[in-house]
All heavy atoms as atom14 arrays in JSON, in Angstrom:
{
  "sequence": "MALVAEVMGIHTHVLRRYGVSPNDDVDTAVAKLSNVAPHLAKFLREASCVLSS",
  "atom14_mask": [
    [1, 1, 1, 1, 1, 1, 1, 1, 0, 0, 0, 0, 0, 0],
    [1, 1, 1, 1, 1, 0, 0, 0, 0, 0, 0, 0, 0, 0],
    [1, 1, 1, 1, 1, 1, 1, 1, 0, 0, 0, 0, 0, 0],
    [1, 1, 1, 1, 1, 1, 1, 0, 0, 0, 0, 0, 0, 0],
    [1, 1, 1, 1, 1, 0, 0, 0, 0, 0, 0, 0, 0, 0],
    [1, 1, 1, 1, 1, 1, 1, 1, 1, 0, 0, 0, 0, 0],
    [1, 1, 1, 1, 1, 1, 1, 0, 0, 0, 0, 0, 0, 0],
    [1, 1, 1, 1, 1, 1, 1, 1, 0, 0, 0, 0, 0, 0],
    [1, 1, 1, 1, 0, 0, 0, 0, 0, 0, 0, 0, 0, 0],
    [1, 1, 1, 1, 1, 1, 1, 1, 0, 0, 0, 0, 0, 0],
    [1, 1, 1, 1, 1, 1, 1, 1, 1, 1, 0, 0, 0, 0],
    [1, 1, 1, 1, 1, 1, 1, 0, 0, 0, 0, 0, 0, 0],
    [1, 1, 1, 1, 1, 1, 1, 1, 1, 1, 0, 0, 0, 0],
    [1, 1, 1, 1, 1, 1, 1, 0, 0, 0, 0, 0, 0, 0],
    [1, 1, 1, 1, 1, 1, 1, 1, 0, 0, 0, 0, 0, 0],
    [1, 1, 1, 1, 1, 1, 1, 1, 1, 1, 1, 0, 0, 0],
    [1, 1, 1, 1, 1, 1, 1, 1, 1, 1, 1, 0, 0, 0],
    [1, 1, 1, 1, 1, 1, 1, 1, 1, 1, 1, 1, 0, 0],
    [1, 1, 1, 1, 0, 0, 0, 0, 0, 0, 0, 0, 0, 0],
    [1, 1, 1, 1, 1, 1, 1, 0, 0, 0, 0, 0, 0, 0],
    [1, 1, 1, 1, 1, 1, 0, 0, 0, 0, 0, 0, 0, 0],
    [1, 1, 1, 1, 1, 1, 1, 0, 0, 0, 0, 0, 0, 0],
    [1, 1, 1, 1, 1, 1, 1, 1, 0, 0, 0, 0, 0, 0],
    [1, 1, 1, 1, 1, 1, 1, 1, 0, 0, 0, 0, 0, 0],
    [1, 1, 1, 1, 1, 1, 1, 1, 0, 0, 0, 0, 0, 0],
    [1, 1, 1, 1, 1, 1, 1, 0, 0, 0, 0, 0, 0, 0],
    [1, 1, 1, 1, 1, 1, 1, 1, 0, 0, 0, 0, 0, 0],
    [1, 1, 1, 1, 1, 1, 1, 0, 0, 0, 0, 0, 0, 0],
    [1, 1, 1, 1, 1, 0, 0, 0, 0, 0, 0, 0, 0, 0],
    [1, 1, 1, 1, 1, 1, 1, 0, 0, 0, 0, 0, 0, 0],
    [1, 1, 1, 1, 1, 0, 0, 0, 0, 0, 0, 0, 0, 0],
    [1, 1, 1, 1, 1, 1, 1, 1, 1, 0, 0, 0, 0, 0],
    [1, 1, 1, 1, 1, 1, 1, 1, 0, 0, 0, 0, 0, 0],
    [1, 1, 1, 1, 1, 1, 0, 0, 0, 0, 0, 0, 0, 0],
    [1, 1, 1, 1, 1, 1, 1, 1, 0, 0, 0, 0, 0, 0],
    [1, 1, 1, 1, 1, 1, 1, 0, 0, 0, 0, 0, 0, 0],
    [1, 1, 1, 1, 1, 0, 0, 0, 0, 0, 0, 0, 0, 0],
    [1, 1, 1, 1, 1, 1, 1, 0, 0, 0, 0, 0, 0, 0],
    [1, 1, 1, 1, 1, 1, 1, 1, 1, 1, 0, 0, 0, 0],
    [1, 1, 1, 1, 1, 1, 1, 1, 0, 0, 0, 0, 0, 0],
    [1, 1, 1, 1, 1, 0, 0, 0, 0, 0, 0, 0, 0, 0],
    [1, 1, 1, 1, 1, 1, 1, 1, 1, 0, 0, 0, 0, 0],
    [1, 1, 1, 1, 1, 1, 1, 1, 1, 1, 1, 0, 0, 0],
    [1, 1, 1, 1, 1, 1, 1, 1, 0, 0, 0, 0, 0, 0],
    [1, 1, 1, 1, 1, 1, 1, 1, 1, 1, 1, 0, 0, 0],
    [1, 1, 1, 1, 1, 1, 1, 1, 1, 0, 0, 0, 0, 0],
    [1, 1, 1, 1, 1, 0, 0, 0, 0, 0, 0, 0, 0, 0],
    [1, 1, 1, 1, 1, 1, 0, 0, 0, 0, 0, 0, 0, 0],
    [1, 1, 1, 1, 1, 1, 0, 0, 0, 0, 0, 0, 0, 0],
    [1, 1, 1, 1, 1, 1, 1, 0, 0, 0, 0, 0, 0, 0],
    [1, 1, 1, 1, 1, 1, 1, 1, 0, 0, 0, 0, 0, 0],
    [1, 1, 1, 1, 1, 1, 0, 0, 0, 0, 0, 0, 0, 0],
    [1, 1, 1, 1, 1, 1, 0, 0, 0, 0, 0, 0, 0, 0]
  ],
  "atom14_positions": [
    [[-26.34, -59.36, 109.37], [-27.44, -58.93, 108.41], [-27.95, -57.57, 108.82], [-27.94, -57.23, 110.02], [-28.63, -59.9, 108.47], [-29.75, -59.71, 107.62], [-29.59, -59.54, 105.81], [-28.76, -61.0, 105.33], [0.0, 0.0, 0.0], [0.0, 0.0, 0.0], [0.0, 0.0, 0.0], [0.0, 0.0, 0.0], [0.0, 0.0, 0.0], [0.0, 0.0, 0.0]],
    [[-28.25, -56.75, 107.9], [-28.67, -55.42, 108.06], [-30.11, -55.35, 108.69], [-30.89, -56.3, 108.59], [-28.73, -54.61, 106.77], [0.0, 0.0, 0.0], [0.0, 0.0, 0.0], [0.0, 0.0, 0.0], [0.0, 0.0, 0.0], [0.0, 0.0, 0.0], [0.0, 0.0, 0.0], [0.0, 0.0, 0.0], [0.0, 0.0, 0.0], [0.0, 0.0, 0.0]],
    [[-30.38, -54.3, 109.42], [-31.69, -54.05, 109.93], [-32.57, -53.45, 108.89], [-32.11, -52.73, 107.95], [-31.63, -53.1, 111.15], [-30.83, -53.56, 112.36], [-30.84, -52.46, 113.45], [-31.43, -54.85, 112.88], [0.0, 0.0, 0.0], [0.0, 0.0, 0.0], [0.0, 0.0, 0.0], [0.0, 0.0, 0.0], [0.0, 0.0, 0.0], [0.0, 0.0, 0.0]],
    [[-33.86, -53.54, 109.05], [-34.85, -52.99, 108.07], [-34.68, -51.52, 108.08], [-34.68, -50.9, 106.88], [-36.25, -53.43, 108.44], [-37.28, -52.73, 107.47], [-36.47, -54.93, 108.3], [0.0, 0.0, 0.0], [0.0, 0.0, 0.0], [0.0, 0.0, 0.0], [0.0, 0.0, 0.0], [0.0, 0.0, 0.0], [0.0, 0.0, 0.0], [0.0, 0.0, 0.0]],
    [[-34.48, -50.93, 109.22], [-34.41, -49.46, 109.16], [-33.17, -48.99, 108.4], [-33.16, -47.92, 107.83], [-34.3, -48.91, 110.61], [0.0, 0.0, 0.0], [0.0, 0.0, 0.0], [0.0, 0.0, 0.0], [0.0, 0.0, 0.0], [0.0, 0.0, 0.0], [0.0, 0.0, 0.0], [0.0, 0.0, 0.0], [0.0, 0.0, 0.0], [0.0, 0.0, 0.0]],
    [[-32.02, -49.77, 108.38], [-30.84, -49.36, 107.68], [-31.1, -49.45, 106.21], [-30.5, -48.64, 105.36], [-29.67, -50.29, 108.06], [-29.28, -50.18, 109.48], [-28.28, -51.21, 109.91], [-28.09, -52.27, 109.29], [-27.59, -50.97, 110.95], [0.0, 0.0, 0.0], [0.0, 0.0, 0.0], [0.0, 0.0, 0.0], [0.0, 0.0, 0.0], [0.0, 0.0, 0.0]],
    [[-31.92, -50.45, 105.75], [-32.12, -50.66, 104.36], [-33.17, -49.68, 103.79], [-33.02, -49.06, 102.8], [-32.56, -52.08, 104.05], [-32.94, -52.27, 102.57], [-31.43, -53.06, 104.47], [0.0, 0.0, 0.0], [0.0, 0.0, 0.0], [0.0, 0.0, 0.0], [0.0, 0.0, 0.0], [0.0, 0.0, 0.0], [0.0, 0.0, 0.0], [0.0, 0.0, 0.0]],
    [[-34.3, -49.54, 104.55], [-35.43, -48.76, 104.07], [-35.44, -47.28, 104.52], [-36.18, -46.51, 104.0], [-36.68, -49.42, 104.54], [-36.99, -50.84, 104.01], [-37.25, -50.83, 102.23], [-38.77, -50.08, 102.14], [0.0, 0.0, 0.0], [0.0, 0.0, 0.0], [0.0, 0.0, 0.0], [0.0, 0.0, 0.0], [0.0, 0.0, 0.0], [0.0, 0.0, 0.0]],
    [[-34.69, -46.94, 105.58], [-34.64, -45.6, 106.06], [-35.96, -45.16, 106.51], [-36.69, -45.82, 107.17], [0.0, 0.0, 0.0], [0.0, 0.0, 0.0], [0.0, 0.0, 0.0], [0.0, 0.0, 0.0], [0.0, 0.0, 0.0], [0.0, 0.0, 0.0], [0.0, 0.0, 0.0], [0.0, 0.0, 0.0], [0.0, 0.0, 0.0], [0.0, 0.0, 0.0]],
    [[-36.35, -43.92, 106.12], [-37.65, -43.39, 106.56], [-38.89, -44.09, 106.07], [-39.91, -43.99, 106.64], [-37.66, -41.84, 106.14], [-38.81, -41.09, 106.89], [-37.85, -41.76, 104.63], [-38.77, -39.65, 106.7], [0.0, 0.0, 0.0], [0.0, 0.0, 0.0], [0.0, 0.0, 0.0], [0.0, 0.0, 0.0], [0.0, 0.0, 0.0], [0.0, 0.0, 0.0]],
    [[-38.72, -44.92, 105.09], [-39.89, -45.71, 104.54], [-40.18, -46.9, 105.3], [-41.14, -47.62, 104.98], [-39.57, -46.0, 103.03], [-39.16, -44.77, 102.25], [-40.08, -43.77, 101.99], [-38.0, -44.34, 101.76], [-39.54, -42.8, 101.26], [-38.22, -43.2, 101.14], [0.0, 0.0, 0.0], [0.0, 0.0, 0.0], [0.0, 0.0, 0.0], [0.0, 0.0, 0.0]],
    [[-39.42, -47.18, 106.36], [-39.65, -48.36, 107.1], [-41.01, -48.42, 107.69], [-41.66, -49.58, 107.89], [-38.58, -48.4, 108.3], [-37.3, -48.44, 107.73], [-38.76, -49.68, 109.12], [0.0, 0.0, 0.0], [0.0, 0.0, 0.0], [0.0, 0.0, 0.0], [0.0, 0.0, 0.0], [0.0, 0.0, 0.0], [0.0, 0.0, 0.0], [0.0, 0.0, 0.0]],
    [[-41.67, -47.31, 108.01], [-42.98, -47.31, 108.63], [-44.05, -47.96, 107.73], [-45.08, -48.53, 108.3], [-43.35, -45.84, 108.98], [-43.76, -45.09, 107.79], [-42.78, -44.51, 106.99], [-44.93, -44.72, 107.29], [-43.36, -43.93, 105.99], [-44.7, -43.98, 106.15], [0.0, 0.0, 0.0], [0.0, 0.0, 0.0], [0.0, 0.0, 0.0], [0.0, 0.0, 0.0]],
    [[-43.86, -48.06, 106.49], [-44.75, -48.62, 105.57], [-44.85, -50.21, 105.89], [-46.01, -50.76, 105.67], [-44.39, -48.47, 104.14], [-45.28, -49.25, 103.08], [-44.36, -46.97, 103.78], [0.0, 0.0, 0.0], [0.0, 0.0, 0.0], [0.0, 0.0, 0.0], [0.0, 0.0, 0.0], [0.0, 0.0, 0.0], [0.0, 0.0, 0.0], [0.0, 0.0, 0.0]],
    [[-43.86, -50.8, 106.29], [-43.84, -52.23, 106.57], [-44.5, -52.61, 107.86], [-44.83, -53.79, 108.09], [-42.47, -52.79, 106.41], [-41.7, -52.52, 105.07], [-40.3, -53.09, 105.21], [-42.44, -53.21, 104.02], [0.0, 0.0, 0.0], [0.0, 0.0, 0.0], [0.0, 0.0, 0.0], [0.0, 0.0, 0.0], [0.0, 0.0, 0.0], [0.0, 0.0, 0.0]],
    [[-44.8, -51.63, 108.73], [-45.44, -51.95, 109.99], [-46.72, -52.62, 109.87], [-47.13, -53.43, 110.62], [-45.58, -50.7, 110.81], [-44.26, -50.19, 111.41], [-44.61, -48.99, 112.3], [-43.38, -48.44, 112.75], [-42.86, -48.7, 113.97], [-43.48, -49.47, 114.83], [-41.74, -48.12, 114.33], [0.0, 0.0, 0.0], [0.0, 0.0, 0.0], [0.0, 0.0, 0.0]],
    [[-47.56, -52.24, 108.75], [-48.8, -52.84, 108.55], [-48.7, -54.37, 108.3], [-49.74, -55.1, 108.44], [-49.57, -52.15, 107.42], [-49.01, -52.52, 106.03], [-49.78, -51.82, 104.97], [-49.63, -50.42, 105.07], [-50.21, -49.58, 104.26], [-50.84, -49.94, 103.33], [-50.0, -48.21, 104.41], [0.0, 0.0, 0.0], [0.0, 0.0, 0.0], [0.0, 0.0, 0.0]],
    [[-47.56, -54.89, 107.99], [-47.25, -56.25, 107.71], [-46.62, -56.94, 108.94], [-46.16, -58.07, 108.84], [-46.5, -56.41, 106.44], [-47.09, -55.86, 105.23], [-46.63, -54.74, 104.7], [-48.17, -56.51, 104.62], [-47.24, -54.17, 103.54], [-48.81, -55.98, 103.56], [-48.29, -54.78, 102.95], [-48.92, -54.27, 101.95], [0.0, 0.0, 0.0], [0.0, 0.0, 0.0]],
    [[-46.49, -56.22, 110.0], [-45.91, -56.74, 111.29], [-44.38, -56.77, 111.29], [-43.76, -57.46, 112.06], [0.0, 0.0, 0.0], [0.0, 0.0, 0.0], [0.0, 0.0, 0.0], [0.0, 0.0, 0.0], [0.0, 0.0, 0.0], [0.0, 0.0, 0.0], [0.0, 0.0, 0.0], [0.0, 0.0, 0.0], [0.0, 0.0, 0.0], [0.0, 0.0, 0.0]],
    [[-43.83, -55.92, 110.43], [-42.38, -55.79, 110.4], [-41.95, -54.66, 111.24], [-42.47, -53.46, 111.06], [-41.9, -55.61, 108.9], [-40.33, -55.36, 108.94], [-42.19, -56.87, 108.16], [0.0, 0.0, 0.0], [0.0, 0.0, 0.0], [0.0, 0.0, 0.0], [0.0, 0.0, 0.0], [0.0, 0.0, 0.0], [0.0, 0.0, 0.0], [0.0, 0.0, 0.0]],
    [[-41.0, -54.83, 112.17], [-40.45, -53.74, 113.01], [-39.23, -53.21, 112.35], [-38.53, -53.86, 111.72], [-40.11, -54.33, 114.34], [-39.29, -53.45, 115.1], [0.0, 0.0, 0.0], [0.0, 0.0, 0.0], [0.0, 0.0, 0.0], [0.0, 0.0, 0.0], [0.0, 0.0, 0.0], [0.0, 0.0, 0.0], [0.0, 0.0, 0.0], [0.0, 0.0, 0.0]],
    [[-38.99, -51.85, 112.57], [-37.77, -51.25, 112.04], [-36.48, -51.96, 112.58], [-35.44, -51.87, 111.93], [-37.87, -49.85, 112.48], [-39.29, -49.63, 112.74], [-39.83, -50.91, 113.15], [0.0, 0.0, 0.0], [0.0, 0.0, 0.0], [0.0, 0.0, 0.0], [0.0, 0.0, 0.0], [0.0, 0.0, 0.0], [0.0, 0.0, 0.0], [0.0, 0.0, 0.0]],
    [[-36.63, -52.59, 113.73], [-35.46, -53.24, 114.38], [-35.29, -54.67, 113.98], [-34.36, -55.33, 114.46], [-35.54, -53.02, 115.85], [-35.48, -51.62, 116.32], [-34.72, -50.8, 115.75], [-36.27, -51.24, 117.3], [0.0, 0.0, 0.0], [0.0, 0.0, 0.0], [0.0, 0.0, 0.0], [0.0, 0.0, 0.0], [0.0, 0.0, 0.0], [0.0, 0.0, 0.0]],
    [[-36.15, -55.2, 113.12], [-36.01, -56.58, 112.66], [-34.82, -56.63, 111.64], [-34.58, -55.65, 110.91], [-37.28, -57.0, 111.87], [-38.42, -57.33, 112.79], [-38.22, -57.51, 113.93], [-39.55, -57.45, 112.27], [0.0, 0.0, 0.0], [0.0, 0.0, 0.0], [0.0, 0.0, 0.0], [0.0, 0.0, 0.0], [0.0, 0.0, 0.0], [0.0, 0.0, 0.0]],
    [[-34.14, -57.69, 111.63], [-33.12, -57.86, 110.61], [-33.81, -58.3, 109.33], [-35.02, -58.66, 109.33], [-32.1, -58.93, 111.0], [-32.65, -60.31, 111.19], [-32.82, -60.95, 110.15], [-32.91, -60.66, 112.35], [0.0, 0.0, 0.0], [0.0, 0.0, 0.0], [0.0, 0.0, 0.0], [0.0, 0.0, 0.0], [0.0, 0.0, 0.0], [0.0, 0.0, 0.0]],
    [[-33.21, -58.14, 108.16], [-33.81, -58.25, 106.9], [-34.28, -59.71, 106.71], [-35.42, -59.93, 106.22], [-32.79, -58.01, 105.69], [-33.36, -58.37, 104.36], [-32.53, -56.38, 105.8], [0.0, 0.0, 0.0], [0.0, 0.0, 0.0], [0.0, 0.0, 0.0], [0.0, 0.0, 0.0], [0.0, 0.0, 0.0], [0.0, 0.0, 0.0], [0.0, 0.0, 0.0]],
    [[-33.61, -60.7, 107.23], [-34.05, -62.13, 107.09], [-35.36, -62.32, 107.8], [-36.31, -63.05, 107.26], [-32.99, -63.09, 107.67], [-31.87, -63.24, 106.77], [-31.97, -62.98, 105.49], [-30.77, -63.62, 107.24], [0.0, 0.0, 0.0], [0.0, 0.0, 0.0], [0.0, 0.0, 0.0], [0.0, 0.0, 0.0], [0.0, 0.0, 0.0], [0.0, 0.0, 0.0]],
    [[-35.53, -61.8, 108.98], [-36.8, -61.91, 109.76], [-37.93, -61.24, 109.03], [-39.04, -61.72, 108.93], [-36.64, -61.31, 111.11], [-35.56, -61.95, 111.85], [-37.91, -61.42, 111.96], [0.0, 0.0, 0.0], [0.0, 0.0, 0.0], [0.0, 0.0, 0.0], [0.0, 0.0, 0.0], [0.0, 0.0, 0.0], [0.0, 0.0, 0.0], [0.0, 0.0, 0.0]],
    [[-37.64, -59.98, 108.46], [-38.62, -59.24, 107.77], [-39.11, -59.95, 106.5], [-40.26, -60.02, 106.18], [-38.18, -57.86, 107.47], [0.0, 0.0, 0.0], [0.0, 0.0, 0.0], [0.0, 0.0, 0.0], [0.0, 0.0, 0.0], [0.0, 0.0, 0.0], [0.0, 0.0, 0.0], [0.0, 0.0, 0.0], [0.0, 0.0, 0.0], [0.0, 0.0, 0.0]],
    [[-38.14, -60.53, 105.76], [-38.51, -61.26, 104.56], [-39.37, -62.51, 104.94], [-40.37, -62.76, 104.2], [-37.2, -61.68, 103.8], [-37.49, -62.67, 102.72], [-36.54, -60.45, 103.23], [0.0, 0.0, 0.0], [0.0, 0.0, 0.0], [0.0, 0.0, 0.0], [0.0, 0.0, 0.0], [0.0, 0.0, 0.0], [0.0, 0.0, 0.0], [0.0, 0.0, 0.0]],
    [[-39.07, -63.16, 106.06], [-39.84, -64.27, 106.42], [-41.3, -63.8, 106.74], [-42.26, -64.53, 106.37], [-39.22, -64.96, 107.65], [0.0, 0.0, 0.0], [0.0, 0.0, 0.0], [0.0, 0.0, 0.0], [0.0, 0.0, 0.0], [0.0, 0.0, 0.0], [0.0, 0.0, 0.0], [0.0, 0.0, 0.0], [0.0, 0.0, 0.0], [0.0, 0.0, 0.0]],
    [[-41.5, -62.69, 107.46], [-42.8, -62.13, 107.78], [-43.54, -61.75, 106.53], [-44.78, -61.89, 106.38], [-42.7, -60.96, 108.7], [-42.21, -61.33, 110.09], [-42.08, -60.08, 110.94], [-41.73, -60.42, 112.37], [-41.57, -59.19, 113.19], [0.0, 0.0, 0.0], [0.0, 0.0, 0.0], [0.0, 0.0, 0.0], [0.0, 0.0, 0.0], [0.0, 0.0, 0.0]],
    [[-42.84, -61.19, 105.54], [-43.49, -60.64, 104.4], [-43.69, -61.69, 103.28], [-44.59, -61.43, 102.44], [-42.62, -59.55, 103.69], [-42.42, -58.22, 104.5], [-41.36, -57.44, 103.88], [-43.75, -57.55, 104.52], [0.0, 0.0, 0.0], [0.0, 0.0, 0.0], [0.0, 0.0, 0.0], [0.0, 0.0, 0.0], [0.0, 0.0, 0.0], [0.0, 0.0, 0.0]],
    [[-43.0, -62.79, 103.3], [-43.09, -63.74, 102.14], [-44.51, -64.26, 101.91], [-44.83, -64.48, 100.74], [-42.11, -64.91, 102.4], [-42.59, -65.66, 103.55], [0.0, 0.0, 0.0], [0.0, 0.0, 0.0], [0.0, 0.0, 0.0], [0.0, 0.0, 0.0], [0.0, 0.0, 0.0], [0.0, 0.0, 0.0], [0.0, 0.0, 0.0], [0.0, 0.0, 0.0]],
    [[-45.31, -64.48, 102.94], [-46.73, -64.9, 102.71], [-47.72, -63.87, 102.42], [-48.57, -64.08, 101.56], [-47.13, -65.73, 103.9], [-46.45, -67.0, 104.06], [-46.02, -67.65, 103.12], [-46.25, -67.43, 105.33], [0.0, 0.0, 0.0], [0.0, 0.0, 0.0], [0.0, 0.0, 0.0], [0.0, 0.0, 0.0], [0.0, 0.0, 0.0], [0.0, 0.0, 0.0]],
    [[-47.58, -62.68, 102.99], [-48.6, -61.63, 102.9], [-48.23, -60.64, 101.83], [-49.16, -60.02, 101.23], [-48.8, -60.94, 104.21], [-49.5, -61.85, 105.22], [-47.56, -60.31, 104.74], [0.0, 0.0, 0.0], [0.0, 0.0, 0.0], [0.0, 0.0, 0.0], [0.0, 0.0, 0.0], [0.0, 0.0, 0.0], [0.0, 0.0, 0.0], [0.0, 0.0, 0.0]],
    [[-46.97, -60.45, 101.54], [-46.59, -59.46, 100.54], [-45.21, -59.93, 99.92], [-44.21, -59.35, 100.06], [-46.43, -58.05, 101.17], [0.0, 0.0, 0.0], [0.0, 0.0, 0.0], [0.0, 0.0, 0.0], [0.0, 0.0, 0.0], [0.0, 0.0, 0.0], [0.0, 0.0, 0.0], [0.0, 0.0, 0.0], [0.0, 0.0, 0.0], [0.0, 0.0, 0.0]],
    [[-45.31, -60.94, 99.04], [-44.01, -61.49, 98.48], [-43.32, -60.45, 97.6], [-42.1, -60.47, 97.58], [-44.6, -62.71, 97.65], [-46.01, -62.49, 97.48], [-46.43, -61.64, 98.6], [0.0, 0.0, 0.0], [0.0, 0.0, 0.0], [0.0, 0.0, 0.0], [0.0, 0.0, 0.0], [0.0, 0.0, 0.0], [0.0, 0.0, 0.0], [0.0, 0.0, 0.0]],
    [[-44.0, -59.53, 97.03], [-43.29, -58.52, 96.22], [-42.45, -57.58, 97.05], [-41.38, -57.24, 96.71], [-44.41, -57.7, 95.38], [-45.29, -56.94, 96.3], [-46.26, -57.61, 97.06], [-45.51, -55.64, 96.54], [-47.05, -56.76, 97.67], [-46.57, -55.54, 97.36], [0.0, 0.0, 0.0], [0.0, 0.0, 0.0], [0.0, 0.0, 0.0], [0.0, 0.0, 0.0]],
    [[-42.91, -57.33, 98.26], [-42.09, -56.47, 99.19], [-40.97, -57.34, 99.78], [-39.87, -56.75, 99.99], [-42.97, -55.91, 100.31], [-44.02, -54.91, 99.93], [-44.92, -54.61, 101.07], [-43.38, -53.7, 99.33], [0.0, 0.0, 0.0], [0.0, 0.0, 0.0], [0.0, 0.0, 0.0], [0.0, 0.0, 0.0], [0.0, 0.0, 0.0], [0.0, 0.0, 0.0]],
    [[-41.22, -58.59, 100.06], [-40.08, -59.43, 100.54], [-39.0, -59.49, 99.47], [-37.76, -59.42, 99.83], [-40.64, -60.83, 100.71], [0.0, 0.0, 0.0], [0.0, 0.0, 0.0], [0.0, 0.0, 0.0], [0.0, 0.0, 0.0], [0.0, 0.0, 0.0], [0.0, 0.0, 0.0], [0.0, 0.0, 0.0], [0.0, 0.0, 0.0], [0.0, 0.0, 0.0]],
    [[-39.32, -59.64, 98.23], [-38.27, -59.71, 97.19], [-37.65, -58.38, 97.01], [-36.37, -58.32, 96.97], [-38.97, -60.05, 95.81], [-38.04, -60.18, 94.67], [-38.7, -60.47, 93.38], [-37.74, -60.51, 92.21], [-38.29, -60.81, 90.99], [0.0, 0.0, 0.0], [0.0, 0.0, 0.0], [0.0, 0.0, 0.0], [0.0, 0.0, 0.0], [0.0, 0.0, 0.0]],
    [[-38.33, -57.21, 97.13], [-37.73, -55.98, 97.12], [-36.73, -55.73, 98.21], [-35.61, -55.23, 98.06], [-38.75, -54.82, 97.08], [-38.3, -53.44, 97.22], [-37.67, -52.83, 96.17], [-38.28, -52.8, 98.39], [-37.1, -51.65, 96.22], [-37.7, -51.57, 98.58], [-37.1, -50.98, 97.48], [0.0, 0.0, 0.0], [0.0, 0.0, 0.0], [0.0, 0.0, 0.0]],
    [[-37.15, -56.05, 99.46], [-36.31, -55.9, 100.6], [-35.08, -56.69, 100.49], [-33.95, -56.23, 100.78], [-37.11, -56.26, 101.9], [-36.44, -55.92, 103.22], [-36.01, -54.45, 103.28], [-37.3, -56.34, 104.32], [0.0, 0.0, 0.0], [0.0, 0.0, 0.0], [0.0, 0.0, 0.0], [0.0, 0.0, 0.0], [0.0, 0.0, 0.0], [0.0, 0.0, 0.0]],
    [[-35.2, -57.92, 100.06], [-34.01, -58.86, 99.88], [-33.06, -58.22, 98.89], [-31.8, -58.09, 99.1], [-34.4, -60.28, 99.46], [-33.35, -61.12, 99.06], [-32.51, -61.61, 100.21], [-33.31, -62.47, 101.04], [-32.98, -62.67, 102.29], [-31.92, -62.23, 102.85], [-33.71, -63.45, 103.13], [0.0, 0.0, 0.0], [0.0, 0.0, 0.0], [0.0, 0.0, 0.0]],
    [[-33.55, -57.7, 97.78], [-32.74, -57.19, 96.72], [-32.13, -55.92, 97.15], [-30.93, -55.66, 96.84], [-33.5, -56.99, 95.37], [-33.86, -58.26, 94.76], [-34.69, -58.1, 93.46], [-34.98, -57.02, 93.13], [-35.13, -59.17, 92.96], [0.0, 0.0, 0.0], [0.0, 0.0, 0.0], [0.0, 0.0, 0.0], [0.0, 0.0, 0.0], [0.0, 0.0, 0.0]],
    [[-32.83, -55.03, 97.81], [-32.27, -53.75, 98.32], [-31.19, -53.97, 99.31], [-30.21, -53.29, 99.38], [-33.38, -52.96, 98.98], [0.0, 0.0, 0.0], [0.0, 0.0, 0.0], [0.0, 0.0, 0.0], [0.0, 0.0, 0.0], [0.0, 0.0, 0.0], [0.0, 0.0, 0.0], [0.0, 0.0, 0.0], [0.0, 0.0, 0.0], [0.0, 0.0, 0.0]],
    [[-31.34, -55.02, 100.25], [-30.28, -55.26, 101.14], [-29.04, -55.81, 100.5], [-27.88, -55.5, 100.92], [-30.78, -56.32, 102.18], [-30.94, -57.55, 101.67], [0.0, 0.0, 0.0], [0.0, 0.0, 0.0], [0.0, 0.0, 0.0], [0.0, 0.0, 0.0], [0.0, 0.0, 0.0], [0.0, 0.0, 0.0], [0.0, 0.0, 0.0], [0.0, 0.0, 0.0]],
    [[-29.18, -56.54, 99.36], [-28.03, -57.02, 98.63], [-27.24, -55.88, 97.97], [-26.02, -55.89, 97.95], [-28.39, -58.04, 97.63], [-28.95, -59.6, 98.3], [0.0, 0.0, 0.0], [0.0, 0.0, 0.0], [0.0, 0.0, 0.0], [0.0, 0.0, 0.0], [0.0, 0.0, 0.0], [0.0, 0.0, 0.0], [0.0, 0.0, 0.0], [0.0, 0.0, 0.0]],
    [[-27.94, -54.91, 97.49], [-27.35, -53.77, 96.82], [-26.52, -52.96, 97.87], [-25.41, -52.49, 97.52], [-28.44, -52.81, 96.15], [-27.84, -51.55, 95.71], [-29.01, -53.64, 94.95], [0.0, 0.0, 0.0], [0.0, 0.0, 0.0], [0.0, 0.0, 0.0], [0.0, 0.0, 0.0], [0.0, 0.0, 0.0], [0.0, 0.0, 0.0], [0.0, 0.0, 0.0]],
    [[-27.1, -52.82, 99.04], [-26.4, -52.06, 100.09], [-25.16, -52.74, 100.6], [-24.24, -52.06, 101.01], [-27.4, -51.66, 101.24], [-28.45, -50.64, 100.93], [-29.31, -50.49, 102.1], [-27.84, -49.3, 100.59], [0.0, 0.0, 0.0], [0.0, 0.0, 0.0], [0.0, 0.0, 0.0], [0.0, 0.0, 0.0], [0.0, 0.0, 0.0], [0.0, 0.0, 0.0]],
    [[-25.19, -54.05, 100.62], [-24.09, -54.82, 101.17], [-22.9, -54.89, 100.19], [-21.84, -55.27, 100.57], [-24.55, -56.2, 101.66], [-24.91, -56.93, 100.57], [0.0, 0.0, 0.0], [0.0, 0.0, 0.0], [0.0, 0.0, 0.0], [0.0, 0.0, 0.0], [0.0, 0.0, 0.0], [0.0, 0.0, 0.0], [0.0, 0.0, 0.0], [0.0, 0.0, 0.0]],
    [[-23.14, -54.66, 98.95], [-22.05, -54.77, 97.91], [-21.34, -53.48, 97.66], [-21.57, -52.47, 98.17], [-22.49, -55.35, 96.65], [-23.77, -54.82, 96.14], [0.0, 0.0, 0.0], [0.0, 0.0, 0.0], [0.0, 0.0, 0.0], [0.0, 0.0, 0.0], [0.0, 0.0, 0.0], [0.0, 0.0, 0.0], [0.0, 0.0, 0.0], [0.0, 0.0, 0.0]]
  ]
}
């Protein structure tokens, strides 16, 4: 699974306010975001799918 920094690039710092580290993998970040920012969790999941295809 890709790291958040690989998917989000320079914009990764925005997710720090939700407890997401740039070195977290996408699954971990989605788990952290799902309760507090479900719209960002969905975006991150979809962005990682686009990059992997």
